[in-house]
C-alpha positions in Angstrom: 0.2 -0.2 -0.2 1.4 3.5 -1.0 2.0 5.9 2.0 0.2 9.1 2.0 2.3 12.1 2.7 0.7 15.1 3.6 2.1 18.7 3.5 1.3 21.3 5.9 1.4 24.8 6.1 4.4 24.4 8.8 6.4 22.6 5.4 5.4 25.0 3.3 7.0 27.5 5.5 10.0 25.5 6.5 10.8 24.9 2.4 9.8 28.7 1.3 12.4 29.5 4.3 15.2 27.7 2.9 14.9 28.4 -0.9 14.7 32.0 -0.1 16.9 32.6 3.1 13.8 34.4 4.6 13.2 33.8 7.9 10.3 31.1 9.0 8.4 33.9 11.2 8.2 36.4 8.0 7.7 33.5 5.6 4.5 32.2 8.3 3.3 35.5 8.0 2.8 36.0 4.3 1.5 32.5 3.9 -1.5 32.9 6.6 -1.9 36.3 5.0 -1.7 35.0 1.4 -4.4 32.5 2.6 -6.3 34.9 4.8 -6.7 37.1 1.4 -8.1 33.8 -0.4 -10.3 33.2 2.3 -11.7 36.4 2.7 -12.3 36.3 -1.1 -14.0 33.1 -1.3 -16.2 34.3 1.9 -17.3 37.4 -0.2 -18.4 35.3 -3.4 -15.2 36.2 -5.5 -13.5 33.6 -7.5 -9.7 33.7 -7.0 -7.7 32.4 -9.6 -4.0 31.5 -9.4 -2.6 31.4 -13.0 -1.0 28.3 -14.2 -2.5 26.8 -10.9 -6.1 26.7 -10.1 -9.4 28.2 -9.6 -11.3 28.5 -6.6 -14.8 29.1 -6.2 -17.7 28.8 -4.5 -20.9 26.9 -5.7 -24.4 26.2 -4.3 -25.3 22.7 -3.9 -29.1 22.3 -4.1 -31.1 21.2 -1.3 -32.3 17.5 -1.9 -34.0 14.6 -0.2 -32.1 12.7 1.3 -32.5 9.7 3.6 -31.3 8.7 7.0 -29.0 5.3 6.3 -30.0 4.0 9.9 -34.1 4.0 9.8 -34.8 4.9 6.2 -36.3 8.0 7.0 -36.5 10.6 4.6 -34.7 13.7 5.4 -34.4 17.3 4.0 -31.2 18.3 3.1 -30.7 22.1 2.5 -28.7 23.7 0.2 -25.5 24.6 1.2 -22.2 26.5 0.0 -19.3 24.6 -1.1 -15.8 25.5 -2.3 -14.4 24.0 -5.8 -11.2 23.7 -6.8 -10.7 23.2 -10.4 -6.6 22.9 -11.2 -5.1 24.8 -14.4 -3.6 23.2 -17.3 0.4 23.2 -16.2 -1.0 22.0 -12.8 -3.1 18.9 -14.2 0.1 18.0 -16.6 2.9 18.2 -13.6 0.4 15.7 -11.5 -0.1 13.7 -14.4 
């Protein structure tokens, strides 16, 4: 079975810090502010496009009629907003 490697924010900060000779504290502030700007934009309903990487946007999932798996009883699932990501062409090629 293939081991799953998880990249954390700390890993990103350390890698960028090592490759740019900036302090980890400065890089952490930059990474966090970048993520904050992306989150705030999505919260405001904006689309975030990072060229050659991908596009983040908020979509609304329609409400539907679901079923409780334990009881089989029908349950109304309300509509909700979800963040979706569509990778850019260069990212698709790199991942392939």
